[in-house]
C-alpha positions as CSV (number, residue, x, y, z in Angstrom):
1,M,-49.7,40.1,61.2
2,L,-50.9,39.8,58.0
3,C,-52.5,36.8,58.4
4,S,-54.2,37.6,61.8
5,R,-55.8,41.1,60.3
6,I,-57.4,39.2,57.1
7,I,-59.2,36.9,59.6
8,A,-60.1,40.0,61.7
9,L,-61.5,41.4,58.9
10,I,-63.5,38.2,57.8
11,G,-65.2,38.4,61.1
12,V,-66.6,35.5,63.1
13,S,-67.8,32.8,60.9
14,F,-65.2,30.9,60.6
15,G,-66.3,28.4,62.3
16,Q,-68.8,27.4,59.5
17,P,-68.2,24.1,57.6
18,P,-67.5,24.4,53.6
19,V,-70.5,24.4,51.5
20,K,-71.8,20.9,51.3
21,G,-74.8,19.2,49.9
22,S,-76.4,15.5,48.6
23,P,-74.2,13.4,46.7
24,A,-73.5,14.9,43.2
25,K,-74.9,13.0,40.2
26,L,-72.4,11.2,38.9
27,E,-72.3,11.1,35.1
28,S,-71.4,8.5,32.3
29,F,-70.6,9.1,29.0
30,Q,-69.0,8.2,25.7
31,P,-66.3,10.4,23.6
32,W,-68.4,12.3,21.2
33,R,-71.6,11.4,22.1
34,E,-74.3,13.2,20.2
35,S,-75.4,17.0,21.7
36,L,-78.5,16.7,23.0
37,V,-79.7,19.5,21.3
38,S,-77.4,20.0,18.2
39,G,-77.2,16.4,17.5
40,A,-73.8,16.7,16.2
41,R,-70.2,17.6,16.9
42,E,-69.5,21.1,17.0
43,A,-66.1,23.2,17.6
44,L,-65.9,24.4,20.8
45,T,-64.1,27.4,22.6
46,I,-62.2,26.1,25.6
47,V,-60.5,28.8,27.5
48,I,-58.2,27.0,30.4
49,C,-57.1,28.7,33.4
50,S,-53.7,27.6,35.3
51,D,-51.5,29.0,37.7
52,F,-48.6,27.9,35.8
53,G,-47.7,28.7,31.8
54,A,-44.6,25.8,32.1
55,I,-44.8,22.6,33.4
56,T,-43.4,22.6,36.9
57,G,-45.9,19.3,37.7
58,G,-48.6,16.7,37.5
59,Q,-51.5,19.7,37.6
60,A,-49.7,22.2,34.7
61,K,-48.7,19.3,32.6
62,V,-51.9,17.6,32.4
63,A,-53.6,21.5,32.0
64,I,-51.0,22.2,28.8
65,E,-51.2,18.6,27.5
66,S,-54.7,18.6,27.2
67,A,-55.0,22.2,26.1
68,I,-52.5,21.0,22.7
69,G,-54.8,17.7,22.2
70,L,-58.1,19.7,22.1
71,K,-56.2,22.0,19.5
72,K,-55.7,18.9,17.5
73,Q,-58.9,17.4,17.5
74,G,-59.7,21.2,15.9
75,H,-61.1,23.1,18.8
76,W,-60.3,26.8,19.5
77,V,-58.2,26.2,23.0
78,V,-57.2,29.9,24.9
79,F,-54.2,29.5,27.9
80,F,-54.4,31.7,30.2
81,A,-51.9,31.4,32.9
82,A,-50.5,33.8,36.0
83,T,-46.6,32.3,35.6
84,G,-44.3,32.5,32.7
85,P,-42.9,32.2,30.7
86,A,-45.5,30.1,28.7
87,D,-44.3,26.2,27.6
88,T,-43.1,27.1,23.6
89,S,-45.2,23.8,22.9
90,L,-48.6,25.5,23.3
91,A,-48.0,28.2,20.6
92,E,-46.8,25.6,18.2
93,A,-49.4,24.1,18.2
94,G,-51.6,27.0,17.7
95,V,-53.1,27.6,20.9
96,E,-53.9,31.1,21.9
97,V,-51.8,31.7,24.7
98,H,-52.3,34.9,27.5
99,C,-49.5,34.4,29.8
100,L,-48.8,37.4,32.5
101,G,-45.6,36.4,33.8
102,Q,-46.3,37.0,37.7
103,H,-44.4,35.4,40.2
104,D,-46.3,32.2,42.1
105,L,-46.6,32.9,45.7
106,I,-43.5,30.7,46.9
107,G,-41.2,32.5,43.8
108,N,-42.6,35.9,45.0
109,P,-39.6,37.9,46.5
110,S,-41.8,40.0,48.4
111,R,-44.2,38.1,51.7
112,L,-46.1,40.9,51.7
113,A,-47.2,41.0,48.1
114,A,-47.3,37.1,47.9
115,S,-50.0,37.0,50.5
116,L,-51.9,39.8,48.8
117,Q,-52.0,38.0,45.7
118,G,-53.0,34.3,47.3
119,I,-56.2,36.1,47.8
120,W,-56.4,39.3,45.7
121,N,-54.8,38.8,42.5
122,R,-56.3,41.7,40.7
123,P,-54.3,41.9,37.9
124,A,-55.2,38.2,36.7
125,A,-59.1,39.0,37.6
126,A,-58.7,42.2,35.1
127,A,-56.9,40.1,32.5
128,L,-59.2,37.4,32.5
129,D,-62.4,39.6,32.8
130,K,-61.3,41.1,29.1
131,L,-60.4,38.0,28.0
132,L,-64.2,36.4,28.5
133,A,-65.9,39.0,27.3
134,G,-64.5,38.6,24.0
135,M,-65.5,34.7,23.9
136,P,-68.8,33.5,21.8
137,R,-71.5,33.1,24.0
138,E,-72.6,29.8,22.7
139,T,-69.7,27.4,22.4
140,T,-67.0,28.5,25.1
141,I,-66.6,26.5,28.3
142,V,-64.2,27.6,30.9
143,H,-62.3,24.9,32.7
144,V,-59.9,25.9,35.6
145,H,-57.0,23.5,36.8
146,G,-55.3,25.7,39.8
147,W,-55.9,29.0,41.0
148,A,-53.9,28.6,44.5
149,K,-50.5,28.8,43.7
150,A,-50.8,32.2,41.8
151,L,-54.1,33.0,40.0
152,S,-56.1,33.2,43.5
153,P,-59.9,33.1,44.1
154,L,-61.0,36.6,42.4
155,I,-60.8,34.5,38.8
156,A,-64.2,33.9,40.4
157,K,-65.8,36.9,39.8
158,P,-64.7,37.3,36.2
159,I,-65.6,34.0,35.4
160,A,-69.6,34.8,37.2
161,K,-69.5,37.9,35.4
162,S,-69.3,36.0,32.2
163,G,-71.9,33.6,32.5
164,L,-69.8,31.1,30.9
165,P,-70.1,27.4,31.8
166,A,-67.0,26.5,34.0
167,V,-65.8,23.0,35.0
168,F,-62.8,22.7,37.6
169,T,-60.6,19.5,37.3
170,L,-59.5,18.6,41.3
171,H,-55.8,17.9,41.0
172,E,-55.5,18.2,44.8
173,Y,-58.0,19.6,47.4
174,F,-57.5,23.4,48.2
175,L,-61.3,24.2,47.1
176,F,-62.1,22.0,49.9
177,C,-59.1,22.5,52.9
178,P,-56.8,25.0,54.0
179,N,-53.7,23.3,53.3
180,G,-54.7,21.6,49.9
181,G,-54.6,18.1,50.9
182,F,-56.7,16.7,53.9
183,Y,-53.2,16.3,56.0
184,N,-52.0,17.1,59.1
185,Y,-48.3,18.0,57.9
186,Q,-47.1,18.2,61.6
187,K,-48.3,14.9,62.9
188,S,-47.7,12.7,59.5
189,E,-51.1,11.7,59.0
190,V,-54.5,12.0,57.4
191,C,-56.4,15.0,59.0
192,K,-60.4,13.9,59.4
193,L,-61.4,17.7,61.0
194,T,-64.1,19.7,59.0
195,P,-62.6,22.1,57.2
196,L,-62.6,25.6,58.9
197,S,-64.1,24.6,61.8
198,P,-63.0,25.6,65.3
199,Q,-60.9,22.8,65.7
200,C,-59.5,22.8,62.0
201,L,-58.6,26.9,62.7
202,L,-57.1,25.7,66.5
203,T,-54.8,22.8,64.5
204,H,-51.2,23.4,63.6
205,C,-50.7,21.2,60.7
206,D,-49.3,23.2,58.0
207,A,-46.0,22.0,56.7
208,R,-44.3,25.3,57.1
209,N,-45.8,27.4,60.1
210,Y,-49.2,28.4,61.9
211,P,-49.3,31.3,60.6
212,R,-49.3,30.2,57.2
213,K,-52.3,28.3,58.4
214,L,-54.6,31.0,59.4
215,W,-53.4,32.7,56.5
216,R,-54.4,29.9,54.1
217,S,-57.9,29.4,56.0
218,A,-58.9,33.3,55.6
219,R,-58.2,32.7,52.0
220,L,-60.3,29.9,51.8
221,F,-63.3,31.5,54.0
222,Y,-63.0,33.8,51.0
223,A,-62.8,31.9,48.4
224,Q,-66.0,29.9,49.8
225,N,-67.8,32.5,51.2
226,I,-67.0,36.1,49.9
227,V,-66.8,35.3,46.2
228,H,-68.2,32.0,46.5
229,L,-66.0,30.3,44.0
230,V,-67.0,26.6,44.8
231,D,-70.3,27.8,43.4
232,L,-69.4,29.1,40.2
233,F,-69.1,25.3,38.5
234,S,-71.1,23.1,37.4
235,D,-69.1,20.5,37.0
236,F,-66.1,18.8,38.9
237,I,-64.1,16.3,37.3
238,T,-62.2,13.6,39.7
239,I,-59.4,12.0,38.5
240,S,-59.4,9.0,40.5
241,D,-62.5,6.6,42.5
242,F,-60.2,7.2,45.2
243,Q,-60.3,11.1,45.3
244,R,-64.4,11.3,44.5
245,K,-65.3,9.9,47.6
246,I,-62.9,12.2,49.3
247,V,-64.2,15.2,47.9
248,E,-68.2,14.5,47.0
249,P,-69.7,15.8,50.6
250,Y,-68.1,19.2,49.9
251,I,-69.8,19.4,46.1
252,P,-72.3,21.6,45.6
253,V,-75.8,20.9,45.6
254,G,-76.6,20.1,41.8
255,A,-73.4,20.1,40.0
256,R,-72.0,17.2,38.3
257,L,-69.1,15.2,39.2
258,H,-67.2,13.4,36.5
259,R,-64.4,10.7,36.5
260,L,-61.9,11.0,33.9
261,S,-58.0,9.6,34.5
262,N,-55.2,12.2,33.6
263,P,-53.6,11.5,30.0
264,V,-50.1,9.1,30.0
265,K,-47.6,9.8,27.9
266,V,-45.5,6.4,27.8
267,E,-44.7,3.8,25.1
268,D,-45.5,0.4,25.2
269,L,-42.2,-1.7,25.5
270,G,-43.8,-5.0,25.8
271,P,-43.8,-7.5,28.9
272,K,-40.5,-6.7,30.4
273,P,-37.7,-9.4,29.4
274,D,-36.4,-10.3,32.8
275,P,-39.1,-9.3,35.6
276,T,-36.6,-10.4,38.3
277,A,-34.0,-8.1,38.0
278,G,-32.8,-4.6,39.2
279,D,-34.0,-3.0,42.3
280,I,-37.2,-1.9,44.3
281,I,-37.4,2.0,43.7
282,F,-39.5,4.8,45.0
283,V,-39.7,7.8,42.2
284,G,-40.9,11.4,43.2
285,R,-40.8,14.4,45.4
286,L,-38.9,13.3,49.1
287,S,-40.9,15.3,51.3
288,P,-42.6,13.5,54.5
289,E,-45.9,13.4,52.8
290,K,-44.3,10.9,50.4
291,G,-43.3,8.3,52.6
292,A,-39.9,8.7,51.7
293,F,-38.4,7.7,55.6
294,L,-41.4,4.6,55.4
295,F,-39.7,2.9,52.9
296,A,-36.5,3.3,54.0
297,E,-36.8,1.9,57.3
298,A,-38.9,-1.2,55.4
299,A,-36.3,-2.0,53.2
300,R,-33.6,-2.2,56.3
301,K,-35.8,-4.2,57.9
302,I,-35.5,-7.0,54.9
303,G,-31.8,-6.0,54.2
304,I,-32.4,-4.3,51.0
305,A,-31.0,-1.2,49.7
306,P,-33.5,1.6,48.8
307,V,-33.2,3.7,45.6
308,F,-34.6,6.5,45.4
309,V,-35.1,8.9,42.1
310,G,-36.0,12.3,43.3
311,D,-35.0,15.2,45.4
312,G,-36.9,16.9,48.2
313,P,-36.8,18.9,51.5
314,I,-35.4,15.4,53.2
315,A,-33.0,14.0,51.4
316,A,-30.1,15.4,53.1
317,E,-32.0,13.4,56.3
318,L,-32.5,10.8,54.8
319,A,-28.9,10.2,53.7
320,A,-27.7,10.6,56.5
321,R,-30.1,8.4,58.4
322,F,-29.6,6.1,55.7
323,P,-26.5,5.6,54.0
324,E,-27.6,2.6,52.3
325,A,-29.9,4.3,50.6
326,Q,-29.2,5.0,46.8
327,I,-30.3,8.8,45.9
328,L,-29.9,9.0,42.4
329,G,-32.2,13.1,42.7
330,W,-34.0,14.4,39.8
331,Q,-33.6,12.5,36.4
332,P,-34.3,13.5,33.0
333,Q,-37.6,11.9,32.2
334,E,-36.2,9.5,29.4
335,K,-34.0,8.3,32.4
336,V,-36.2,8.0,34.8
337,R,-38.5,5.8,32.4
338,A,-35.3,4.0,31.6
339,I,-34.8,3.7,35.6
340,M,-38.2,2.3,36.3
341,R,-38.5,-0.5,33.4
342,A,-34.8,-2.1,34.6
343,A,-36.7,-2.3,38.2
344,R,-38.0,-5.2,39.8
345,A,-40.7,-3.0,41.5
346,L,-42.0,0.6,42.4
347,V,-42.9,1.5,45.9
348,F,-45.9,4.0,46.3
349,P,-46.0,4.6,50.1
350,S,-47.7,8.0,50.2
351,L,-49.0,8.9,53.9
352,W,-51.2,11.5,52.5
353,Y,-54.7,10.9,49.5
354,E,-53.0,12.2,46.7
355,G,-55.2,12.9,43.7
356,Q,-54.2,10.7,40.6
357,P,-50.1,9.9,41.0
358,L,-49.1,9.6,37.6
359,T,-46.2,7.7,38.7
360,V,-48.1,4.3,39.5
361,L,-49.7,4.4,35.8
362,E,-46.8,4.9,33.9
363,A,-44.6,2.1,36.3
364,K,-47.8,-0.2,35.5
365,A,-47.3,0.5,31.5
366,L,-43.6,-0.5,32.0
367,G,-44.7,-3.9,33.5
368,L,-43.6,-2.9,36.9
369,P,-45.0,-4.2,40.1
370,I,-46.4,-1.6,42.5
371,V,-46.1,-1.7,46.6
372,V,-48.8,1.2,47.6
373,S,-50.2,2.7,50.6
374,D,-53.9,1.5,51.3
375,A,-55.0,5.2,52.0
376,C,-53.6,7.0,49.0
377,A,-55.6,7.4,45.3
378,G,-52.6,4.9,44.2
379,R,-54.3,1.8,45.5
380,D,-56.9,2.6,42.7
381,E,-54.6,1.2,39.9
382,V,-53.2,-1.4,41.5
383,E,-55.5,-5.1,42.5
384,N,-54.0,-6.2,45.3
385,G,-52.2,-9.6,44.6
386,V,-52.7,-9.5,41.1
387,T,-50.5,-6.1,39.6
388,G,-49.0,-5.3,42.9
389,L,-49.3,-5.6,46.7
390,W,-51.1,-2.9,49.1
391,F,-50.0,-2.5,52.6
392,K,-51.6,-0.4,55.7
393,S,-50.5,2.8,55.7
394,G,-48.5,4.2,57.7
395,D,-47.1,0.6,59.0
396,V,-43.3,0.2,58.4
397,D,-43.9,-3.6,59.4
398,D,-46.5,-4.6,56.8
399,L,-44.8,-3.0,54.1
400,A,-41.6,-4.9,54.8
401,R,-43.7,-7.4,54.4
402,A,-45.1,-6.7,51.1
403,L,-41.5,-5.9,49.6
404,A,-40.3,-9.6,51.2
405,A,-42.8,-10.9,49.2
406,L,-41.6,-9.8,46.1
407,R,-38.4,-11.8,46.7
408,D,-40.5,-14.4,45.7
409,D,-39.1,-14.5,41.7
410,A,-42.5,-16.4,40.3
411,R,-44.4,-13.8,42.0
412,A,-42.8,-10.5,40.7
413,T,-42.8,-12.0,37.4
414,A,-46.8,-13.1,37.5
415,M,-47.3,-9.3,39.1
416,S,-45.4,-7.6,36.3
417,H,-47.2,-9.2,33.3
418,A,-50.5,-9.0,35.1
419,A,-49.7,-4.7,35.4
420,H,-48.7,-4.4,32.0
421,R,-51.4,-6.3,30.5
422,A,-53.6,-4.5,32.8
423,Y,-52.6,-0.8,31.8
424,W,-52.0,-1.5,28.5
425,T,-55.7,-3.1,28.1
426,E,-57.3,0.6,28.6
427,P,-54.3,3.0,28.3
428,R,-54.6,6.5,29.2
429,T,-53.9,8.4,26.0
430,L,-54.1,12.1,25.7
431,E,-56.7,11.1,22.8
432,R,-58.9,9.5,25.1
433,H,-58.8,11.6,28.0
434,V,-59.6,14.9,25.2
435,D,-62.5,12.5,23.8
436,G,-63.7,12.4,27.8
437,L,-63.1,15.9,28.5
438,V,-65.3,17.3,25.3
439,A,-67.8,14.9,26.1
440,I,-68.0,16.7,29.6
441,Y,-68.0,20.0,27.6
442,Q,-70.5,18.9,25.2
443,G,-72.9,17.7,28.2
444,M,-72.4,21.4,30.0
445,L,-73.6,23.2,27.1
446,D,-76.5,20.8,26.6
447,A,-77.5,21.3,30.2
448,R,-76.9,25.1,29.7
449,R,-79.1,25.3,26.3
450,L,-81.9,23.3,28.0
451,A,-81.6,25.6,30.8
452,L,-82.5,28.8,28.7
453,P,-85.5,30.3,28.0
């Protein structure tokens, strides 16, 4: 098997945990703070690296939208992606696009080619090397949003060669965990094992099969110990406080750890006119780790029909086991927002950590109370008992209790108004997000300048 050969080549050091250090320095910053060196704002060059050139999920959406936002603020933005076609909004905004038109790993028709690409995507590395060689040394930042779905760990070599300061946004956990989630898909529970330890390697936790787990372990070892991808980044961006606590033990010594929310594009429609109307809904991918079965079981316990907006690998089983459920499938974004606005509450029963679920933020902005698992990042956005309710992760009876509590019209109304007020007191706009990025970039350049002779 290819994965076995790769592991054999890598050797016996698999039992080593990832690079660890003392807790990273946590930085606070004000948007557009003065540069320590230049004393003024400067136009920057930002090379954004993404697996995907089009919006295929939250990671690519944030990369693309931030690229456009940075360009609108007068910076020179270069968007480098493995897969295409690139989203037309990038070029329309004046962003320089370098899209290689490759397959992602899942979409590659050849398993052998995908296996090789996932670890050694040499064409992408060569293209990035050529691109970075032409960047201005004094004002360029490399910002990586993702590498595990198409680009591969090999992007470490051209970034290291360039000597340019680099930052990584942690949309998921592939830098530290073989399956990217600190989650055992076979047991449907969070995994507490040390990544790449003997216990980790002997555990089948992959969503598909054990050989893929071994291949992913080989890739992570290569990323951490051969090309040192993790050590390239002087700065890391976490998108929630919950996520920061998860990743802090794995951040290299001396790296700076920033907290910056993802942007949310949503209109302020005001408080909901009738917070007691509508159903309790689930919005997202229908997969085991998202807790869809848990919601359906809890809804049945209290005698309500669950509503699911989304699709995924468990949709057919969900419909068969819970015929009372309404499964609406994927809908256009405007329709999803209309469904959410008309709902009584959103349930977010995710069983794994998440990074920062945008659905929860959108629900708050639209005035929905949120019922959220207490063991996922979504809880950061919910004040328990005020803007929604926490329930014990994986506990169907506790989820049923929380759902039943929202039958109280007065309580549902109070939570709806509180959720709307909480979000719009500090909205997560693209402009605020870009200001935060620029402050981080300026800090990185300041540190680099001070470190130079």
